[in-house]
C-alpha positions in Angstrom: 0.0 0.0 0.0 1.4 3.4 -1.0 0.7 6.9 0.4 1.1 10.3 -1.1 3.0 12.8 1.0 0.8 15.8 1.6 3.1 18.7 2.2 1.5 21.6 4.1 1.5 25.0 2.5 2.4 26.7 5.8 5.9 26.7 7.3 6.7 25.0 10.6 6.2 28.3 12.4 2.4 27.9 12.1 2.7 25.0 14.6 3.8 27.4 17.3 0.3 28.6 17.9 -1.3 25.1 18.0 -2.5 24.0 21.4 -3.1 20.3 20.5 0.5 19.2 19.7 0.5 17.0 22.8 -2.2 14.9 21.2 -0.2 14.2 18.1 2.9 12.2 17.2 5.6 14.6 15.8 7.9 13.0 13.3 10.9 15.3 12.5 14.0 15.3 10.4 17.0 15.7 12.8 19.4 17.3 10.3 16.8 19.3 8.4 14.4 20.4 11.1 16.1 20.2 14.5 19.8 21.2 14.0 20.8 24.7 12.9 23.4 23.4 10.6 22.6 20.8 7.9 26.3 19.8 7.5 27.1 16.5 9.2 30.8 16.6 8.4 31.8 17.8 12.0 30.1 14.8 13.6 32.0 12.3 11.4 35.2 14.2 12.0 34.6 13.8 15.8 34.2 10.0 15.2 37.2 9.8 13.0 39.5 11.7 15.4 38.3 10.5 18.8 37.7 6.9 17.8 40.1 6.4 14.9 43.0 8.8 15.5 44.8 11.6 13.8 45.5 9.7 10.5 41.9 8.8 10.0 40.9 12.4 10.6 43.4 13.6 7.9 42.0 11.1 5.4 38.4 12.3 6.1 39.4 15.9 5.6 41.2 15.2 2.3 38.1 13.3 1.1 35.8 16.3 1.8 36.0 17.9 -1.6 35.1 14.6 -3.2 32.2 14.1 -0.7 30.8 17.5 -1.8 30.9 16.5 -5.5 29.1 13.1 -5.3 25.9 14.3 -3.6 24.4 14.0 -0.2 23.5 10.3 0.0 26.8 9.0 -1.4 28.8 11.6 0.5 27.3 10.3 3.8 28.2 6.7 2.9 31.7 7.7 2.1 32.1 9.5 5.4 30.7 6.5 7.2 33.2 4.2 5.6 36.2 6.4 6.5 35.1 7.1 10.0 33.8 3.7 11.1 35.8 1.0 9.1 37.7 -1.2 11.6 36.4 0.5 14.7 35.7 -2.0 17.5 32.0 -1.9 18.4 32.5 -2.8 22.1 34.8 0.2 22.7 32.9 2.7 20.6 31.6 5.4 23.1 31.9 8.5 21.0 28.1 8.5 20.4 27.5 8.6 24.1 30.4 10.4 25.5 31.5 13.0 22.9 28.8 13.8 20.3 25.9 14.8 22.6 27.7 18.0 23.6 28.3 19.1 20.0 24.8 18.1 18.8 23.1 19.9 21.8 25.0 23.1 20.9 23.5 22.9 17.4 19.9 22.4 18.4 17.6 25.3 17.4 15.9 26.8 20.3 12.9 28.0 18.3 12.0 24.7 16.8 12.7 22.6 19.9 11.1 24.6 22.7 8.1 25.9 20.7 7.2 22.9 18.7 9.0 19.5 19.2 9.2 19.6 23.0 5.4 20.1 23.1 4.6 17.0 21.1 3.0 13.9 22.4 5.1 11.1 21.0 8.3 12.4 19.3 10.1 10.5 16.6 13.5 11.6 15.3 14.7 10.6 11.8 18.4 10.9 11.0 20.6 10.1 8.1 23.5 9.6 10.6 24.2 6.1 12.0 22.1 5.2 15.0 25.1 4.8 17.2 25.9 8.5 16.7 22.6 10.1 17.5 20.6 7.7 19.7 22.1 8.8 23.0 21.8 12.5 22.2 18.1 12.2 21.2 16.9 9.7 23.8 18.8 10.7 26.9 19.2 14.5 26.5 16.2 15.6 24.4 13.8 12.8 25.6 12.8 11.7 22.1 10.7 8.6 22.2 11.9 6.9 19.0 15.0 7.3 17.0 15.5 6.0 13.5 18.9 6.1 12.0 21.2 4.1 9.8 22.2 0.6 11.0 25.9 -0.3 10.4 27.1 -3.7 9.4 29.3 -5.4 11.9 31.8 -8.3 11.4 33.3 -10.1 14.3 32.8 -7.2 16.6 34.1 -4.5 14.2 32.3 -1.9 12.1 32.6 -2.6 8.4 31.8 1.0 7.4 28.8 -0.2 5.4 25.1 0.6 5.9 22.5 -2.1 6.4 19.9 -1.8 3.7 16.8 -2.3 5.9 13.2 -1.2 5.5 11.5 0.9 8.1 8.4 -1.3 8.5 9.5 -2.5 12.0 10.3 1.1 13.1 6.8 2.2 11.8 5.2 -0.5 13.9 7.0 0.6 17.0 5.9 4.2 16.4 2.2 3.1 16.2 2.5 0.8 19.2 4.6 3.1 21.4 3.6 4.9 24.6 0.6 7.1 24.8 -2.4 7.3 22.5 -1.4 10.1 20.2 -3.7 10.3 17.2 -2.6 11.8 13.9 1.0 12.1 13.0 2.5 15.5 12.0 5.8 15.6 10.0 8.4 18.3 10.1 11.0 18.1 7.4 13.9 20.0 6.0 13.6 21.4 2.4 16.4 19.4 0.9 16.6 16.2 3.0 16.4 12.9 1.2 18.0 10.6 3.8 17.1 7.1 4.9 13.8 6.6 3.2 12.1 9.3 5.3 9.3 9.2 2.9 8.1 6.0 4.5 7.3 8.0 7.6 6.2 11.3 6.2 3.7 9.5 3.9 1.8 8.3 7.0 1.6 11.9 8.3 -1.7 13.9 8.0 0.4 17.0 7.5 4.0 17.7 6.7 5.5 21.1 7.5 8.7 22.4 5.9 11.6 24.2 7.6 13.3 26.6 5.1 17.0 27.0 5.3 16.6 30.8 5.6 14.7 30.3 8.9 17.3 27.9 10.3 20.0 30.6 9.9 18.2 32.9 12.2 17.7 30.3 15.0 19.4 30.7 18.3 21.1 27.7 19.9 19.2 26.0 22.8 20.4 27.4 26.1 22.0 24.9 28.4 19.5 25.5 31.2 16.7 24.5 28.7 18.1 21.1 28.1 15.5 18.5 29.2 18.4 16.6 30.9 21.6 18.6 31.9 24.9 17.7 30.2 27.3 17.3 33.1 29.8 14.8 31.7 31.4 14.6 28.3 34.6 13.3 26.9 36.9 13.7 23.9 40.0 15.9 23.2 38.5 18.4 20.7 37.1 21.5 22.3 35.9 23.1 19.1 33.4 22.2 16.4 35.5 20.6 13.7 34.1 22.1 10.5 36.3 21.6 7.4 37.9 25.0 7.8 38.5 24.6 11.6 39.9 21.1 11.1 42.4 22.4 8.5 43.5 25.2 10.8 44.0 22.8 13.7 46.1 20.4 11.6 48.3 23.3 10.5 48.6 24.3 14.2 49.5 20.8 15.5 53.3 20.9 14.8 53.7 24.3 16.5 51.4 23.2 19.3 53.4 20.1 20.1 56.7 22.0 20.3 55.0 24.8 22.3 53.5 22.3 24.7 56.8 20.6 25.6 58.6 24.0 25.9 56.0 25.0 28.4 56.3 21.7 30.3 60.1 21.8 30.4 60.1 25.4 31.5 57.7 24.6 34.4 59.7 21.6 35.5 63.3 22.8 35.2 63.1 26.5 36.3 62.2 28.1 39.7 58.9 29.8 39.9 60.4 33.3 39.9 61.8 32.6 36.4 59.3 30.2 34.9 56.2 32.2 35.7 57.0 35.2 33.5 58.3 32.9 30.7 55.1 30.9 30.8 53.0 34.1 30.7 55.0 35.2 27.6 54.2 31.8 26.0 50.5 32.5 26.1 49.4 31.0 29.4 46.9 33.2 31.2 46.2 33.2 34.9 43.7 35.3 36.9 43.8 35.0 40.7 42.7 36.5 44.0 45.3 35.8 46.6 44.4 34.7 50.2 43.6 37.5 52.6 46.3 36.5 55.1 49.8 37.6 54.3 51.9 36.5 57.2 52.2 32.8 57.8 51.7 32.3 61.6 53.5 29.7 63.6 51.2 26.7 63.3 51.6 23.0 64.3 50.3 22.2 60.9 50.5 23.7 57.4 47.5 25.1 55.5 45.0 22.8 53.9 43.8 24.0 50.5 40.7 22.4 49.2 39.8 23.0 45.6 37.4 21.8 42.9 39.0 19.7 40.1 39.2 21.0 36.5 42.4 19.5 35.3 45.5 17.8 36.6 47.2 21.2 36.8 45.0 22.5 39.6 47.5 22.0 42.4 50.3 23.4 40.2 48.5 26.7 39.5 47.7 27.0 43.3 51.5 26.6 43.9 52.3 29.3 41.2 49.9 31.8 42.9 51.2 31.1 46.4 54.8 30.9 45.2 55.2 27.8 47.3 57.4 25.2 45.6 57.2 22.7 48.4 53.4 22.4 48.3 52.2 18.8 48.3 49.2 17.6 46.3 47.3 14.4 47.3 45.4 12.7 44.5 43.0 9.8 44.3 44.9 8.5 41.3 47.5 9.8 38.8 49.3 8.4 35.8 52.9 7.7 36.2 53.9 10.2 33.5 52.0 13.0 35.3 53.8 12.2 38.5 57.1 12.4 36.8 56.2 15.7 35.0 54.8 17.4 38.1 57.1 20.1 39.5 55.6 19.7 42.9 55.4 16.6 45.1 52.3 14.4 44.5 51.1 11.6 46.9 48.5 9.0 46.0 45.6 8.2 48.4 45.0 4.6 49.0 41.1 4.8 49.3 41.5 3.4 52.8 40.0 6.1 55.1 42.1 5.5 58.1 45.3 5.1 56.2 44.7 8.2 54.1 43.8 10.3 57.2 47.0 9.2 58.9 49.1 10.1 55.8 47.4 13.5 55.3 48.0 14.4 58.9 51.6 13.5 58.6 52.0 15.6 55.4 50.2 18.6 57.0 52.8 18.5 59.9 55.5 18.8 57.3 53.9 21.7 55.3 51.0 22.9 53.2 48.7 20.5 51.4 46.2 20.7 48.6 43.5 18.2 47.9 40.7 17.9 45.3 37.9 16.1 47.1 35.8 15.5 44.0 38.1 12.7 43.1 37.9 13.4 39.3 37.6 16.3 36.9 34.4 17.9 35.6 34.4 20.2 32.5 31.0 21.7 32.8 29.8 24.2 35.5 29.0 21.6 38.1 30.6 20.4 41.2 30.6 16.7 42.1 30.2 15.4 45.6 33.1 16.3 48.0 34.6 13.5 49.9 34.5 14.5 53.6 38.0 13.1 54.4 39.7 16.5 54.4 37.2 18.0 57.0 38.9 16.1 59.8 42.5 17.1 59.1 42.9 20.5 60.7 41.1 23.4 62.4 41.2 25.7 59.4 40.4 24.9 55.7 41.1 27.3 52.8 38.6 26.7 49.9 40.0 27.5 46.5 37.6 28.0 43.5 39.2 27.0 40.2 38.0 27.3 36.6 39.8 26.8 33.3 39.0 27.5 29.6 40.6 26.1 26.4 39.9 26.8 22.8 41.3 23.7 21.0 42.1 20.7 23.2 40.7 19.4 26.5 43.3 18.5 29.0 41.2 15.8 30.6 39.9 12.4 29.4 38.0 9.5 30.8 38.6 7.0 28.0 41.8 8.1 26.4 45.5 8.2 27.4 45.6 10.1 30.6 49.4 10.5 30.5 48.9 13.0 27.7 46.5 15.3 29.6 49.1 17.9 30.5 50.5 17.8 26.9 47.1 18.4 25.4 46.3 21.3 27.8 49.5 23.0 27.0 48.9 22.6 23.2 46.2 25.3 23.4 47.4 28.7 22.1 46.3 30.6 25.2 44.6 28.5 27.9 43.1 30.4 30.8 43.1 29.5 34.5 41.2 31.3 37.2 42.1 30.7 40.9 40.1 32.3 43.8 41.1 31.9 47.4 38.0 32.1 49.5 37.3 32.8 53.2 38.7 30.1 55.5 36.3 27.5 56.9 36.5 26.1 60.4 35.3 22.5 60.9 33.7 23.8 64.2 30.8 25.2 62.2 29.2 21.8 62.2 27.8 20.5 65.5 25.8 17.4 64.5 26.9 13.8 64.4 27.5 14.1 60.6 29.8 17.1 61.1 32.4 16.0 58.5 29.7 15.7 55.8 28.4 19.1 56.8 31.8 20.7 56.4 32.4 19.0 53.1 29.0 20.3 51.8 29.6 23.8 53.2 33.0 24.0 51.3 31.4 22.6 48.1 28.6 25.2 48.4 31.1 28.0 49.0 33.1 27.1 45.9 30.0 26.6 43.9 28.7 30.1 44.8 32.0 31.7 43.9 32.1 30.1 40.5 28.3 30.1 39.9 28.5 26.3 39.5 25.7 24.0 40.5 26.5 21.5 43.3 25.5 17.9 42.7 25.7 14.6 44.6 27.3 12.8 41.6 30.6 11.0 42.1 33.6 9.7 40.2 31.8 6.4 39.7 28.8 8.1 38.0 31.2 9.9 35.6 33.1 6.8 34.5 29.9 4.6 34.1 28.6 7.2 31.7 31.8 8.0 29.8 33.9 4.9 29.9 31.6 2.1 30.9 33.6 1.3 34.1 33.8 2.6 37.6 37.0 4.5 37.1 39.2 2.0 39.1 41.8 0.0 37.3 44.6 -2.4 38.3 47.8 -0.8 39.7 49.7 -2.4 36.9 48.0 -0.1 34.4 47.8 3.7 34.1 45.4 5.0 36.7 42.4 7.0 35.7 41.6 10.4 36.9 
């Protein structure tokens, strides 16, 4: 049985004023009617670089002119082949850990808030492989059904080929899904012809079009309007890898590698009084507010600095600001290379509460100590739960609010090589660090039986207010389950995660 697609004369904007959208099933074209940009090249570049490596990314960039010449459908298949061929299915996490951030930043606020989000059942149709868009649509935009390309797999590896399957089963799921939404309304891009979308739009009572001119005026969806907040994401690239941006970054890489190691060698080999101005001249930027106290009183113990965790360099920047070369950093885990490169002393915690408390007390008697009680880094403006261990160490705690910004590469990773974290951070042309020393906190502020938890929560709140970050109860385990599929704990014979 065949159906004729009945395209509505009005544009999608006429749906804004309808009050019955929650009674309908909305079927929309992801690339043509949800995302502001219709180009899918950046998402394949993220897959190629993050899952396949630098060489695969270069091959994809070189193929881009040919992709543009062969047409949309064949071009997508070529990019699928280059990006996915030989990638192990079990370890592929780019679709869940990397792509959602970039896709969310491309969602049009006007179409999502005023139309799609108000629908009853919502069905997203994409010409991208399902493994690239399913997590973004289901988990972050709360789309009920996602239809994308299925990829062929051979012995656990992607073949880079598309399964030629009909959409009959997907159509049945749409009709049998949750709710009792009546007529289906389609929202399509003007030039989209991907993945037999006609099978779906032919069942729609009405099909509304989204002109390219309208998409250019869309604003991106604000982060606070995400149905589910994006707290964790992974990957090294901090920019949207369009063809022009990718070409620029590849030209920058040789200089970036040399600059990174020059910065690292300078920080390791020279005293602070000499290395600090040299690092500033190299492009490193630091803004800080120094602690209010100037004279260091005679104390039985050193100062305990408690900071949130943005990168592995947090303790080092605190040391630079204080000009204390003998500052000791305690970490929950650290790669061996990071320990070697660190210009200050680092000590690993054992995750045994009594043993760690004894060790930290001993270190405080020897001098100043800095600890990151979140236990792992977080890139977004959120604070993870603070471990209360530090709250029992001394009678005065100095909270330190830290933030960092990069333009090209992230200096943290959950699923990549952690030993390269400092190298990637230093490869940015002009990375920015912000360090704020806050009012000291006394553990005596808490009087109940859960005093140590109250102190930890108070310090977390104080840092969150200073940075305008949101405090959460999420932990290191939550982060690694989302991004890496494990609990963030590995054998001591392998590189530790952070």
